[in-house]
Biopython code that builds the backbone (N, CA, C, O; Angstrom):
import numpy as np
from Bio.PDB.StructureBuilder import StructureBuilder

atoms = [
    (1, "MET", "N", (-58.006, -72.408, -15.750)),
    (1, "MET", "CA", (-59.423, -72.746, -16.229)),
    (1, "MET", "C", (-59.253, -73.799, -17.525)),
    (1, "MET", "O", (-58.464, -73.900, -18.464)),
    (2, "ASN", "N", (-60.456, -74.540, -17.044)),
    (2, "ASN", "CA", (-60.480, -75.787, -17.864)),
    (2, "ASN", "C", (-61.273, -75.495, -19.456)),
    (2, "ASN", "O", (-61.886, -74.467, -19.744)),
    (3, "THR", "N", (-61.119, -76.389, -20.129)),
    (3, "THR", "CA", (-61.610, -76.575, -21.367)),
    (3, "THR", "C", (-63.191, -76.135, -21.411)),
    (3, "THR", "O", (-63.648, -75.355, -22.247)),
    (4, "GLN", "N", (-63.915, -76.738, -20.415)),
    (4, "GLN", "CA", (-65.361, -76.690, -20.375)),
    (4, "GLN", "C", (-65.581, -75.092, -20.062)),
    (4, "GLN", "O", (-66.288, -74.443, -20.833)),
    (5, "THR", "N", (-65.033, -74.528, -19.040)),
    (5, "THR", "CA", (-65.150, -73.259, -18.721)),
    (5, "THR", "C", (-64.998, -72.160, -19.891)),
    (5, "THR", "O", (-65.763, -71.221, -20.110)),
    (6, "LYS", "N", (-63.988, -72.458, -20.489)),
    (6, "LYS", "CA", (-63.604, -71.463, -21.539)),
    (6, "LYS", "C", (-64.672, -71.745, -22.797)),
    (6, "LYS", "O", (-65.068, -70.738, -23.383)),
    (7, "SER", "N", (-65.090, -72.845, -23.182)),
    (7, "SER", "CA", (-66.285, -72.928, -23.802)),
    (7, "SER", "C", (-67.492, -72.212, -23.631)),
    (7, "SER", "O", (-68.094, -71.628, -24.531)),
    (8, "ILE", "N", (-67.836, -72.282, -22.392)),
    (8, "ILE", "CA", (-68.918, -71.517, -21.994)),
    (8, "ILE", "C", (-68.761, -70.230, -22.051)),
    (8, "ILE", "O", (-69.664, -69.534, -22.517)),
    (9, "ILE", "N", (-67.598, -69.683, -21.592)),
    (9, "ILE", "CA", (-67.439, -68.146, -21.709)),
    (9, "ILE", "C", (-67.398, -67.600, -23.271)),
    (9, "ILE", "O", (-68.018, -66.633, -23.712)),
    (10, "LYS", "N", (-66.601, -68.383, -23.911)),
    (10, "LYS", "CA", (-66.613, -67.838, -25.470)),
    (10, "LYS", "C", (-67.885, -68.044, -26.053)),
    (10, "LYS", "O", (-68.291, -67.237, -26.888)),
    (11, "GLY", "N", (-68.624, -69.103, -25.693)),
    (11, "GLY", "CA", (-70.003, -69.290, -26.394)),
    (11, "GLY", "C", (-70.946, -68.090, -26.120)),
    (11, "GLY", "O", (-71.584, -67.461, -26.964)),
    (12, "GLY", "N", (-70.916, -67.911, -24.902)),
    (12, "GLY", "CA", (-71.900, -66.836, -24.153)),
    (12, "GLY", "C", (-71.418, -65.519, -24.622)),
    (12, "GLY", "O", (-72.256, -64.703, -25.007)),
    (13, "PHE", "N", (-70.205, -65.232, -24.633)),
    (13, "PHE", "CA", (-69.852, -63.894, -25.207)),
    (13, "PHE", "C", (-69.944, -63.545, -26.430)),
    (13, "PHE", "O", (-70.242, -62.371, -26.650)),
    (14, "PHE", "N", (-69.734, -64.388, -27.471)),
    (14, "PHE", "CA", (-69.728, -64.204, -28.820)),
    (14, "PHE", "C", (-71.443, -64.358, -29.241)),
    (14, "PHE", "O", (-71.973, -63.663, -30.107)),
    (15, "GLY", "N", (-72.075, -65.287, -28.530)),
    (15, "GLY", "CA", (-73.525, -65.371, -28.962)),
    (15, "GLY", "C", (-74.176, -63.960, -28.600)),
    (15, "GLY", "O", (-74.958, -63.381, -29.353)),
    (16, "ALA", "N", (-73.795, -63.513, -27.457)),
    (16, "ALA", "CA", (-74.427, -62.261, -26.839)),
    (16, "ALA", "C", (-74.200, -60.945, -27.786)),
    (16, "ALA", "O", (-75.032, -60.074, -28.040)),
    (17, "ILE", "N", (-72.836, -61.039, -28.243)),
    (17, "ILE", "CA", (-72.493, -59.905, -28.991)),
    (17, "ILE", "C", (-73.327, -59.919, -30.249)),
    (17, "ILE", "O", (-73.891, -58.898, -30.640)),
    (18, "VAL", "N", (-73.399, -60.974, -30.829)),
    (18, "VAL", "CA", (-74.161, -61.311, -32.197)),
    (18, "VAL", "C", (-75.442, -60.921, -32.022)),
    (18, "VAL", "O", (-75.910, -60.196, -32.900)),
    (19, "TYR", "N", (-76.169, -61.240, -31.051)),
    (19, "TYR", "CA", (-77.480, -61.200, -30.713)),
    (19, "TYR", "C", (-77.920, -59.669, -30.489)),
    (19, "TYR", "O", (-78.936, -59.121, -30.916)),
    (20, "ALA", "N", (-77.005, -59.185, -29.797)),
    (20, "ALA", "CA", (-77.091, -57.807, -29.260)),
    (20, "ALA", "C", (-77.011, -56.910, -30.736)),
    (20, "ALA", "O", (-77.816, -56.068, -31.135)),
    (21, "GLY", "N", (-75.945, -57.321, -31.294)),
    (21, "GLY", "CA", (-75.750, -56.544, -32.721)),
    (21, "GLY", "C", (-77.023, -56.625, -33.647)),
    (21, "GLY", "O", (-77.507, -55.620, -34.168)),
    (22, "ILE", "N", (-77.484, -57.783, -33.799)),
    (22, "ILE", "CA", (-78.785, -57.977, -34.806)),
    (22, "ILE", "C", (-79.811, -57.182, -34.164)),
    (22, "ILE", "O", (-80.610, -56.594, -34.892)),
    (23, "MET", "N", (-79.908, -57.076, -32.873)),
    (23, "MET", "CA", (-81.336, -56.353, -32.272)),
    (23, "MET", "C", (-81.018, -55.085, -32.451)),
    (23, "MET", "O", (-81.985, -54.361, -32.690)),
    (24, "ALA", "N", (-79.688, -54.429, -32.403)),
    (24, "ALA", "CA", (-79.550, -53.082, -32.547)),
    (24, "ALA", "C", (-79.664, -52.647, -34.140)),
    (24, "ALA", "O", (-80.066, -51.548, -34.519)),
    (25, "GLY", "N", (-79.234, -53.719, -34.989)),
    (25, "GLY", "CA", (-79.491, -53.278, -36.167)),
    (25, "GLY", "C", (-81.050, -53.399, -36.727)),
    (25, "GLY", "O", (-81.292, -52.710, -37.717)),
    (26, "PHE", "N", (-82.126, -54.202, -36.192)),
    (26, "PHE", "CA", (-83.342, -53.997, -36.228)),
    (26, "PHE", "C", (-83.793, -52.639, -35.789)),
    (26, "PHE", "O", (-84.587, -51.993, -36.473)),
    (27, "ASP", "N", (-83.307, -52.198, -34.670)),
    (27, "ASP", "CA", (-83.804, -50.798, -34.367)),
    (27, "ASP", "C", (-83.327, -49.725, -34.989)),
    (27, "ASP", "O", (-83.840, -48.611, -34.881)),
    (28, "TYR", "N", (-82.100, -50.037, -35.829)),
    (28, "TYR", "CA", (-81.780, -48.884, -36.614)),
    (28, "TYR", "C", (-82.357, -48.953, -37.968)),
    (28, "TYR", "O", (-82.292, -47.909, -38.616)),
    (29, "PHE", "N", (-82.943, -50.042, -38.560)),
    (29, "PHE", "CA", (-83.689, -49.937, -39.552)),
    (29, "PHE", "C", (-85.287, -49.616, -39.359)),
    (29, "PHE", "O", (-86.120, -49.490, -40.257)),
    (30, "ASP", "N", (-85.482, -49.520, -37.983)),
    (30, "ASP", "CA", (-87.118, -49.060, -37.627)),
    (30, "ASP", "C", (-86.933, -47.573, -37.364)),
    (30, "ASP", "O", (-87.874, -46.888, -36.965)),
    (31, "GLY", "N", (-85.530, -46.996, -37.624)),
    (31, "GLY", "CA", (-85.615, -45.546, -37.399)),
    (31, "GLY", "C", (-85.267, -45.074, -36.149)),
    (31, "GLY", "O", (-85.354, -43.866, -35.924)),
    (32, "GLU", "N", (-84.868, -45.877, -35.265)),
    (32, "GLU", "CA", (-84.369, -45.427, -33.950)),
    (32, "GLU", "C", (-82.834, -45.443, -33.867)),
    (32, "GLU", "O", (-82.064, -46.030, -34.628)),
    (33, "GLY", "N", (-82.550, -44.724, -32.849)),
    (33, "GLY", "CA", (-81.013, -44.632, -32.577)),
    (33, "GLY", "C", (-80.398, -45.547, -31.993)),
    (33, "GLY", "O", (-81.079, -46.443, -31.494)),
    (34, "PHE", "N", (-78.902, -45.603, -31.875)),
    (34, "PHE", "CA", (-78.476, -46.758, -31.091)),
    (34, "PHE", "C", (-78.525, -46.401, -29.885)),
    (34, "PHE", "O", (-78.127, -45.271, -29.601)),
    (35, "ARG", "N", (-79.000, -47.227, -28.922)),
    (35, "ARG", "CA", (-79.009, -47.178, -27.545)),
    (35, "ARG", "C", (-78.112, -48.070, -26.784)),
    (35, "ARG", "O", (-78.433, -49.257, -26.730)),
    (36, "ILE", "N", (-77.155, -47.721, -26.251)),
    (36, "ILE", "CA", (-76.005, -48.507, -25.370)),
    (36, "ILE", "C", (-76.631, -49.268, -24.285)),
    (36, "ILE", "O", (-76.225, -50.412, -24.078)),
    (37, "TRP", "N", (-77.568, -48.774, -23.570)),
    (37, "TRP", "CA", (-78.196, -49.511, -22.546)),
    (37, "TRP", "C", (-79.052, -50.538, -22.946)),
    (37, "TRP", "O", (-79.137, -51.545, -22.244)),
    (38, "ARG", "N", (-79.759, -50.415, -24.071)),
    (38, "ARG", "CA", (-80.411, -51.634, -24.723)),
    (38, "ARG", "C", (-79.799, -52.843, -25.073)),
    (38, "ARG", "O", (-80.065, -54.009, -24.780)),
    (39, "PHE", "N", (-78.758, -52.231, -25.891)),
    (39, "PHE", "CA", (-77.478, -53.340, -26.183)),
    (39, "PHE", "C", (-76.907, -54.013, -25.030)),
    (39, "PHE", "O", (-76.895, -55.244, -25.045)),
    (40, "ILE", "N", (-76.437, -53.392, -24.042)),
    (40, "ILE", "CA", (-75.927, -54.135, -22.890)),
    (40, "ILE", "C", (-76.865, -55.025, -22.296)),
    (40, "ILE", "O", (-76.532, -56.149, -21.919)),
    (41, "PHE", "N", (-78.092, -54.552, -22.187)),
    (41, "PHE", "CA", (-79.016, -55.443, -21.657)),
    (41, "PHE", "C", (-79.375, -56.839, -22.495)),
    (41, "PHE", "O", (-79.540, -57.985, -22.078)),
    (42, "ASN", "N", (-79.422, -56.366, -23.644)),
    (42, "ASN", "CA", (-79.653, -57.542, -24.811)),
    (42, "ASN", "C", (-78.454, -58.733, -24.558)),
    (42, "ASN", "O", (-78.612, -59.949, -24.451)),
    (43, "ALA", "N", (-77.188, -57.926, -24.501)),
    (43, "ALA", "CA", (-76.032, -58.858, -24.426)),
    (43, "ALA", "C", (-76.014, -59.664, -23.126)),
    (43, "ALA", "O", (-75.643, -60.834, -23.028)),
    (44, "LEU", "N", (-76.433, -58.938, -22.213)),
    (44, "LEU", "CA", (-76.182, -59.718, -20.722)),
    (44, "LEU", "C", (-77.283, -60.748, -20.637)),
    (44, "LEU", "O", (-77.088, -61.880, -20.195)),
    (45, "PHE", "N", (-78.311, -60.361, -21.026)),
    (45, "PHE", "CA", (-79.801, -61.405, -21.053)),
    (45, "PHE", "C", (-79.404, -62.719, -21.984)),
    (45, "PHE", "O", (-79.555, -63.866, -21.565)),
    (46, "PHE", "N", (-78.935, -62.444, -23.156)),
    (46, "PHE", "CA", (-78.934, -63.462, -24.058)),
    (46, "PHE", "C", (-77.510, -64.255, -23.633)),
    (46, "PHE", "O", (-77.470, -65.485, -23.600)),
    (47, "GLY", "N", (-76.549, -63.558, -23.369)),
    (47, "GLY", "CA", (-75.288, -64.171, -23.078)),
    (47, "GLY", "C", (-75.354, -65.125, -21.929)),
    (47, "GLY", "O", (-74.705, -66.171, -21.944)),
    (48, "ILE", "N", (-76.256, -64.725, -20.764)),
    (48, "ILE", "CA", (-76.554, -65.483, -19.486)),
    (48, "ILE", "C", (-77.326, -66.697, -20.059)),
    (48, "ILE", "O", (-76.916, -67.806, -19.717)),
    (49, "PHE", "N", (-78.319, -66.631, -20.831)),
    (49, "PHE", "CA", (-79.284, -67.520, -21.399)),
    (49, "PHE", "C", (-78.299, -68.646, -22.060)),
    (49, "PHE", "O", (-78.306, -69.822, -21.695)),
    (50, "ILE", "N", (-77.434, -68.110, -23.103)),
    (50, "ILE", "CA", (-76.746, -68.997, -24.012)),
    (50, "ILE", "C", (-75.594, -69.768, -23.019)),
    (50, "ILE", "O", (-75.438, -70.980, -23.166)),
    (51, "SER", "N", (-74.893, -69.123, -22.133)),
    (51, "SER", "CA", (-73.999, -69.809, -21.211)),
    (51, "SER", "C", (-74.522, -71.019, -20.732)),
    (51, "SER", "O", (-74.028, -72.129, -20.927)),
    (52, "LEU", "N", (-75.798, -70.701, -19.939)),
    (52, "LEU", "CA", (-76.620, -71.829, -19.413)),
    (52, "LEU", "C", (-76.925, -72.870, -20.178)),
    (52, "LEU", "O", (-77.047, -73.964, -19.626)),
    (53, "MET", "N", (-77.109, -72.760, -21.566)),
    (53, "MET", "CA", (-77.476, -73.903, -22.473)),
    (53, "MET", "C", (-76.317, -74.496, -22.595)),
    (53, "MET", "O", (-76.242, -75.707, -22.384)),
    (54, "ILE", "N", (-75.147, -73.719, -22.977)),
    (54, "ILE", "CA", (-73.881, -74.569, -23.391)),
    (54, "ILE", "C", (-73.509, -75.349, -22.199)),
    (54, "ILE", "O", (-73.071, -76.490, -22.351)),
    (55, "ARG", "N", (-73.644, -74.829, -21.012)),
    (55, "ARG", "CA", (-73.089, -75.670, -19.660)),
    (55, "ARG", "C", (-74.019, -76.841, -19.605)),
    (55, "ARG", "O", (-73.460, -77.887, -19.277)),
    (56, "TYR", "N", (-75.353, -76.925, -19.855)),
    (56, "TYR", "CA", (-76.314, -78.094, -19.793)),
    (56, "TYR", "C", (-75.721, -78.976, -20.706)),
    (56, "TYR", "O", (-75.267, -80.046, -20.300)),
    (57, "ASN", "N", (-75.657, -78.600, -22.113)),
    (57, "ASN", "CA", (-75.231, -79.313, -23.207)),
    (57, "ASN", "C", (-73.773, -80.291, -22.987)),
    (57, "ASN", "O", (-73.597, -81.491, -23.196)),
    (58, "LEU", "N", (-72.896, -79.291, -22.507)),
    (58, "LEU", "CA", (-71.504, -79.826, -22.102)),
    (58, "LEU", "C", (-71.652, -81.084, -20.832)),
    (58, "LEU", "O", (-70.962, -82.103, -20.846)),
    (59, "LYS", "N", (-72.421, -80.855, -20.040)),
    (59, "LYS", "CA", (-72.625, -81.825, -19.059)),
    (59, "LYS", "C", (-73.480, -83.002, -19.438)),
    (59, "LYS", "O", (-73.243, -84.076, -18.887)),
    (60, "GLN", "N", (-74.450, -82.915, -20.321)),
    (60, "GLN", "CA", (-75.023, -84.040, -20.986)),
    (60, "GLN", "C", (-73.991, -84.948, -21.790)),
    (60, "GLN", "O", (-74.007, -86.174, -21.675)),
    (61, "GLN", "N", (-73.184, -84.341, -22.528)),
    (61, "GLN", "CA", (-72.272, -84.718, -23.201)),
    (61, "GLN", "C", (-71.297, -85.605, -22.288)),
    (61, "GLN", "O", (-70.986, -86.772, -22.528)),
    (62, "GLU", "N", (-70.931, -84.939, -21.343)),
    (62, "GLU", "CA", (-69.912, -85.638, -20.651)),
    (62, "GLU", "C", (-70.553, -86.948, -19.984)),
    (62, "GLU", "O", (-70.029, -88.061, -20.040)),
    (63, "LYS", "N", (-71.719, -86.663, -19.367)),
    (63, "LYS", "CA", (-72.473, -87.900, -18.981)),
    (63, "LYS", "C", (-72.801, -89.144, -20.026)),
    (63, "LYS", "O", (-72.829, -90.342, -19.744)),
    (64, "LYS", "N", (-73.006, -88.611, -21.132)),
    (64, "LYS", "CA", (-73.253, -89.558, -22.062)),
    (64, "LYS", "C", (-71.873, -90.360, -22.331)),
    (64, "LYS", "O", (-71.877, -91.585, -22.455)),
    (65, "GLU", "N", (-70.850, -89.689, -22.403)),
    (65, "GLU", "CA", (-69.647, -90.297, -22.569)),
    (65, "GLU", "C", (-69.111, -91.314, -21.638)),
    (65, "GLU", "O", (-68.394, -92.270, -21.936)),
    (66, "LYS", "N", (-69.558, -90.975, -20.461)),
    (66, "LYS", "CA", (-69.115, -91.728, -19.148)),
    (66, "LYS", "C", (-69.893, -93.214, -19.290)),
    (66, "LYS", "O", (-69.450, -94.281, -18.863)),
    (67, "ASN", "N", (-70.990, -93.040, -19.899)),
    (67, "ASN", "CA", (-71.757, -94.494, -19.962)),
    (67, "ASN", "C", (-71.367, -95.318, -21.196)),
    (67, "ASN", "O", (-71.862, -96.430, -21.377)),
]
sb = StructureBuilder()
sb.init_structure("model")
sb.init_model(0)
sb.init_chain("A")
sb.init_seg("    ")
for serial, (resi, resn, name, xyz) in enumerate(atoms, 1):
    if name == "N":
        sb.init_residue(resn, " ", resi, " ")
    sb.init_atom(name, np.array(xyz, "f"), 0.0, 1.0, " ", f" {name:<3s}", serial, name[0])
structure = sb.get_structure()
């Protein structure tokens, strides 16, 4: 696994966990209980989105360095 792939996976994973945790915290403060399925959905949705953004940014940086 190359460095770019590791960066994409790590960034997506950590970003997703932080986002899902914050959203779970907002639910907790609103008086709702912890819902595992909502946490998983938030983590997957945001993780995929962040991974795509990291991939795009890394490709743009690579393209810029070649020129």
